[in-house]
C-alpha positions in Angstrom: -41.6 23.6 -18.8 -38.5 23.8 -16.5 -37.8 21.6 -13.4 -38.6 23.8 -11.1 -42.2 24.9 -12.5 -42.6 20.7 -12.9 -42.0 20.5 -9.3 -43.5 22.9 -7.9 -40.8 24.6 -5.7 -37.1 25.3 -6.1 -34.0 24.6 -4.2 -30.1 25.9 -4.5 -28.4 22.6 -6.5 -25.0 23.5 -5.1 -26.1 23.3 -1.4 -26.4 19.4 -2.2 -24.0 16.9 -1.1 -22.2 15.8 -4.1 -19.9 13.0 -2.1 -22.4 10.9 -0.6 -20.8 7.5 0.5 -22.0 4.7 -1.5 -22.0 0.9 -0.5 -23.2 -2.0 -1.5 -26.7 -3.2 -1.9 -26.2 -5.8 0.8 -24.7 -3.2 3.5 -27.2 -0.4 2.8 -30.0 -3.4 3.3 -28.6 -4.4 6.1 -28.4 -1.1 8.4 -32.0 -0.4 7.3 -33.4 -3.8 8.7 -31.1 -3.4 12.1 -32.7 0.3 12.2 -36.1 -0.7 11.4 -37.3 0.1 15.4 -35.3 3.5 15.1 -36.9 4.4 12.0 -40.8 3.4 12.9 -40.2 4.9 15.8 -38.5 8.1 14.7 -41.4 8.5 11.8 -44.3 7.7 14.6 -42.4 10.4 16.6 -43.2 12.8 13.5 -46.6 11.9 13.4 -47.5 12.5 16.9 -47.6 9.2 18.2 -47.1 8.4 21.9 -45.7 4.9 21.6 -42.1 4.9 23.1 -38.9 3.4 21.4 -39.0 0.6 24.0 -42.2 -0.1 23.3 -42.4 0.0 19.5 -39.2 -2.0 19.8 -42.1 -4.7 21.6 -44.4 -4.2 19.5 -42.5 -5.2 16.3 -41.3 -8.2 18.2 -45.2 -9.0 18.0 -46.0 -8.4 21.8 -49.1 -6.3 21.9 -48.6 -3.2 24.4 -51.5 -1.8 26.3 -52.6 1.6 27.3 -52.8 3.1 24.2 -55.3 3.8 21.5 -55.7 1.0 18.8 -55.1 3.5 16.1 -51.7 4.8 17.6 -50.8 0.9 18.0 -52.2 0.3 14.0 -50.0 3.6 13.0 -46.6 1.9 14.2 -47.7 -1.2 12.7 -48.2 0.1 9.2 -45.1 1.9 9.4 -43.3 -1.4 10.1 -45.0 -3.2 7.4 -44.6 -0.9 4.6 -41.1 0.1 5.6 -40.5 -4.2 5.6 -42.0 -3.9 1.9 -39.4 -1.2 0.7 -36.6 -2.9 2.3 -38.1 -6.4 0.4 -38.6 -4.8 -2.5 -34.8 -2.9 -2.7 -33.4 -6.2 -1.7 -35.0 -8.3 -5.3 -34.1 -4.8 -7.1 -37.8 -4.5 -7.5 -37.9 -0.7 -6.4 -39.3 1.2 -9.1 -40.0 5.3 -9.0 -43.4 5.2 -10.6 -47.3 5.6 -9.5 -47.9 1.7 -8.8 -44.9 1.7 -6.2 -45.6 5.3 -4.5 -50.0 3.9 -4.4 -48.9 0.6 -3.1 -46.1 2.0 -0.3 -49.4 4.2 0.8 -52.1 1.5 0.7 -49.7 0.0 3.5 -48.8 3.2 5.3 -52.0 4.8 5.6 -54.2 1.9 5.8 -57.5 2.9 7.9 -56.1 6.0 8.9 -56.4 8.4 5.9 -59.7 8.8 4.3 -58.8 6.7 1.1 -55.7 5.1 0.6 -53.5 3.2 -2.7 -54.4 5.7 -5.3 -54.4 9.4 -6.0 -57.0 11.7 -4.7 -59.9 11.8 -6.8 -59.7 8.4 -8.1 -61.5 6.7 -5.6 -64.8 7.1 -4.2 -64.2 11.1 -2.9 -63.9 13.1 -5.5 -64.2 16.5 -3.9 -62.8 16.5 -0.6 -59.4 18.7 -1.2 -57.1 18.2 2.2 -55.1 21.4 3.5 -52.2 21.7 5.6 -51.9 23.6 8.5 -49.0 26.2 8.8 -49.8 27.6 12.0 -49.6 31.6 12.5 -48.4 31.0 8.4 -52.0 29.4 8.1 -52.8 27.0 5.3 -51.2 24.9 2.5 -53.8 23.9 -0.3 -52.6 21.5 -2.7 -54.2 21.1 -6.1 -57.6 20.3 -6.2 -59.5 16.6 -6.2 -61.1 16.0 -9.3 -62.8 12.8 -10.3 -60.2 10.5 -12.2 -56.9 12.7 -10.8 -56.1 13.8 -14.2 -54.2 17.4 -12.4 -52.1 15.1 -10.2 -51.8 12.7 -12.8 -50.5 15.1 -14.9 -48.3 16.7 -12.2 -46.8 13.3 -11.0 -46.0 11.7 -14.3 -44.5 15.8 -15.3 -42.2 16.0 -12.4 -40.6 13.0 -12.2 -39.5 12.9 -15.8 -38.0 16.3 -14.9 -36.6 15.0 -11.7 -35.1 11.9 -13.4 -34.0 13.5 -16.8 -32.8 16.9 -15.2 -30.8 15.2 -12.2 -28.5 13.0 -12.1 -27.3 12.9 -9.0 -29.3 10.2 -7.3 -29.2 12.1 -3.8 -30.5 15.0 -4.8 -32.9 13.3 -6.6 -34.3 11.2 -3.7 -34.1 14.7 -1.3 -36.7 16.5 -4.0 -39.1 13.7 -4.5 -40.0 13.8 -1.0 -40.2 17.2 -0.8 -42.1 16.8 -4.5 -44.7 14.2 -2.5 -44.9 16.2 0.5 -45.6 19.3 -1.5 -48.4 18.3 -4.2 -50.0 16.0 -1.4 -51.4 13.2 -3.9 -53.2 11.5 -1.0 -55.5 12.7 1.5 -53.1 11.6 4.2 -49.9 10.0 4.5 -48.0 11.9 1.9 -44.7 12.3 4.2 -44.4 9.2 5.4 -44.5 7.5 2.1 -42.6 10.1 0.6 -39.6 9.4 3.1 -40.3 6.1 1.7 -39.8 6.2 -2.1 -37.2 9.2 -1.2 -35.4 5.9 1.3 -35.9 3.5 -1.8 -34.3 5.6 -4.3 -31.3 6.3 -1.8 -30.6 2.1 -1.1 -31.4 1.0 -4.6 -28.5 3.2 -4.9 -25.9 2.5 -2.5 -26.8 4.7 0.2 -28.0 4.9 3.4 -31.7 5.8 4.3 -32.7 9.0 6.1 -34.5 8.9 8.9 -35.6 12.5 10.7 -34.5 11.8 14.6 -37.2 12.2 17.0 -35.3 14.4 19.0 -35.6 17.2 16.0 -39.1 16.7 15.4 -39.8 20.0 16.2 -36.9 21.4 13.6 -38.4 19.0 10.9 -42.1 20.5 11.3 -40.4 24.6 11.5 -38.6 23.8 8.5 -41.3 22.0 6.6 -43.8 24.8 7.0 -41.1 27.6 5.7 -40.8 25.1 2.9 -44.5 25.1 2.1 -45.0 29.1 2.3 -41.4 29.9 0.6 -41.7 27.1 -1.5 -37.9 26.4 -1.5 -36.3 23.6 -0.3 -33.0 24.3 0.1 -33.0 24.6 4.0 -34.8 21.2 4.4 -32.5 19.0 2.1 -29.6 20.6 4.0 -31.5 19.6 7.1 -32.0 15.9 5.2 -28.1 16.0 4.6 -27.5 16.7 8.1 -30.2 13.2 9.3 
């Protein structure tokens, strides 16, 4: 099975930057730590979370902010705790691109928000419901069905990551492709894009590259391009967009 067949989408491999700056592990981790409130706020905006940037900063300082739903507050705190866990893994050189890491980060990202969290669809109590992604006028995108034990999802993950690891040497290209892989295949009931972006940034930082955040001001562009990605199964436009971010 080819790389593109394994992942479920294709892209123009010549369009991915090859000269991305590489720094020390300490430098990229320091930058991620310093920009953590901005990263969390950006991610929250992509989810439609109403917290403002100053409110996110206040909340991350341990001070509660009034006037918001508890679910919105928990989403921000989940984004912060999962980001801090990613940073700790990278700093300890313990970050791995594997299912346990993927699921552990999801357990923090989607706690009390997804139908179930911390395992693939079908590996918990719910073994029949298959979520889909609303694409507006383009309809809906439905991933591989949920099934008891998640045999198909496990095969897709193992085969897809193996192909990506073995056939793509450039870690920058690997990272961007992993985000789109996770977003497309929908391994979890919810929180797929958020968790896959964490994995993307783990790959980047582990190789001395700065983490990527989608600026809040580009949320509409991100959503429009993701819709075209789901429809056409071509990641070139999204990879260029991520590189610009």
